[in-house]
C-alpha positions in Angstrom: 87.5 100.2 83.9 86.4 103.7 84.8 88.4 106.8 84.3 88.9 110.5 85.6 89.1 113.2 83.1 90.7 116.8 82.7 92.4 117.0 86.3 95.6 118.5 87.5 98.0 116.8 89.8 101.1 118.0 91.4 104.2 116.0 90.5 106.7 118.4 92.7 106.4 116.2 95.9 106.8 112.6 96.8 104.3 112.8 99.7 100.9 114.0 99.7 100.4 117.9 99.8 96.9 119.4 99.9 96.3 121.7 97.1 96.1 124.7 99.2 100.0 124.5 99.7 100.7 124.1 96.1 103.3 126.7 95.0 103.1 128.6 91.7 106.4 127.0 90.6 105.5 123.6 91.4 105.4 121.0 88.5 102.0 120.4 87.6 100.6 117.6 85.2 97.1 118.2 83.3 95.7 114.4 83.1 93.6 114.0 80.1 92.4 110.7 81.7 93.2 108.2 84.3 91.8 104.9 85.5 90.2 105.2 89.1 89.6 102.6 91.5 87.5 102.2 94.7 89.2 101.0 97.9 88.8 100.8 101.6 89.3 104.0 103.7 92.0 101.7 105.6 94.0 101.2 102.6 93.9 104.6 101.2 95.0 105.9 104.6 98.0 103.3 104.4 98.8 104.5 100.8 99.0 107.8 102.1 101.2 107.2 105.1 103.4 104.0 104.3 105.7 102.8 101.8 103.5 100.9 99.2 103.7 98.3 96.6 101.0 97.8 94.0 100.5 94.3 93.1 101.5 92.9 89.4 97.7 92.2 88.4 96.8 96.2 88.9 99.9 97.3 87.6 99.2 95.4 84.3 95.7 96.7 84.4 96.6 100.3 84.5 99.9 100.2 82.2 99.8 103.2 79.8 96.2 103.9 80.6 97.0 107.6 82.0 97.3 110.2 79.2 98.3 113.7 79.5 97.0 116.8 77.4 100.0 118.1 75.2 100.7 119.0 71.8 100.6 115.1 71.2 99.1 112.6 73.8 101.9 111.7 76.2 101.5 108.8 78.6 102.5 108.1 82.3 103.3 104.5 82.4 101.9 103.5 85.7 99.7 105.7 87.5 96.0 105.9 88.8 93.6 107.4 91.3 92.5 105.8 94.5 89.2 106.8 96.4 87.3 105.6 99.0 84.2 107.7 98.3 85.3 110.5 100.7 88.8 111.3 99.6 90.9 110.9 96.4 94.4 110.5 95.6 96.5 110.2 92.6 99.5 107.9 92.5 102.4 107.2 90.3 104.4 104.0 90.4 107.9 102.8 89.3 108.0 99.5 87.1 108.3 97.7 90.2 105.1 99.0 91.5 106.4 101.0 94.1 104.5 104.3 94.7 106.7 106.9 94.0 104.4 110.1 94.1 101.2 110.9 95.9 99.0 114.0 94.6 96.0 115.6 96.0 93.4 116.9 93.1 91.8 120.3 93.2 88.5 120.5 95.3 86.1 120.6 92.5 87.9 117.6 90.7 87.9 115.6 93.7 84.3 116.4 94.3 83.6 115.0 91.0 85.2 111.9 91.4 83.4 111.3 94.7 80.2 111.9 93.1 80.6 108.9 90.5 82.6 106.6 93.1 79.0 105.2 94.1 79.3 103.5 90.5 82.7 101.9 91.3 83.1 98.5 92.2 85.2 98.0 95.5 88.3 96.6 94.4 90.4 95.9 97.5 93.8 94.8 95.9 96.4 93.0 97.9 98.8 95.9 98.5 102.1 95.5 100.4 102.6 98.0 102.9 106.3 98.9 104.3 107.3 101.3 106.9 105.4 104.3 107.8 106.6 107.5 105.6 108.4 109.8 107.9 105.9 112.8 106.9 103.0 113.9 109.2 99.9 114.5 107.3 98.5 116.6 109.9 101.5 119.1 109.6 101.8 121.5 106.8 104.6 121.0 104.2 106.7 123.7 106.0 106.3 122.4 109.4 107.2 118.9 107.8 110.4 120.3 106.5 111.4 121.9 110.0 111.0 118.5 111.5 113.0 116.8 108.8 115.8 119.6 109.6 115.7 119.1 113.2 116.2 115.4 112.8 118.9 116.0 110.3 120.7 118.1 112.7 120.7 115.7 115.4 122.4 113.2 113.2 125.1 115.3 112.2 125.6 116.4 116.1 125.7 120.0 115.2 126.3 121.1 118.6 126.0 124.9 118.1 122.6 124.8 116.4 121.5 122.1 118.9 122.6 124.3 121.9 120.7 127.2 120.4 117.6 125.3 120.0 117.7 123.8 123.3 118.2 127.3 124.5 115.1 128.4 122.4 113.1 125.6 124.3 114.1 125.8 127.7 115.5 129.1 128.1 118.6 127.7 129.6 121.9 126.7 128.4 123.4 123.1 128.2 126.8 121.8 127.3 126.2 118.2 127.4 125.5 117.0 124.0 123.9 113.6 125.3 121.4 115.8 127.5 120.5 118.1 124.6 120.0 115.2 122.1 117.8 113.3 124.6 115.6 116.5 124.8 115.3 117.1 121.1 114.6 113.5 120.1 111.5 113.9 122.1 108.5 114.0 120.0 106.7 116.5 122.1 109.8 118.9 122.3 110.3 118.4 118.7 106.8 119.8 117.9 107.2 122.7 120.3 110.5 123.5 118.6 109.0 123.3 115.2 106.3 125.8 116.3 109.0 128.2 117.6 111.1 128.1 114.5 107.9 128.3 112.3 107.1 131.7 114.0 110.8 132.8 113.1 110.2 132.3 109.3 
């Protein structure tokens, strides 16, 4: 088994957030060493975008293999890094093998892993993939939060807010909740509204 050494991961987010969106108050773990595995680009992308369960064999291999820098060595029981030779992600799993955290690495640390990834053997374990995560990798953390807010208000049927958003989009008033919801559940209109709300922040 090969290891990455001396890297930072961000433990503040369940989903993958690029390093340039990390905040100063985020919870960062300084990893002393952690196992790293080479997998296909297809599986790496699925781990980033879908609910993922790691198989028992891999869980057994990585159990207690990740150590943190601290006053005394502390362990993260189930965690590892995956790379396809182009991108690197760090994941933490619960005891059932479900991925509960996905973290980016800093660019220089990711580059080091990519450099020695040629020495890794391709280990395409049989992952179990579930439904797609409701998080768009092509949007910023703030934009994803706005999309979540729009979907949440739609579920609550918050008429005043939904009417206001409808007006922002169409410069027109609408009283019929079903018409408003039909428009605001459209993916294209949601992105347009997200851009409008983003500019107001």
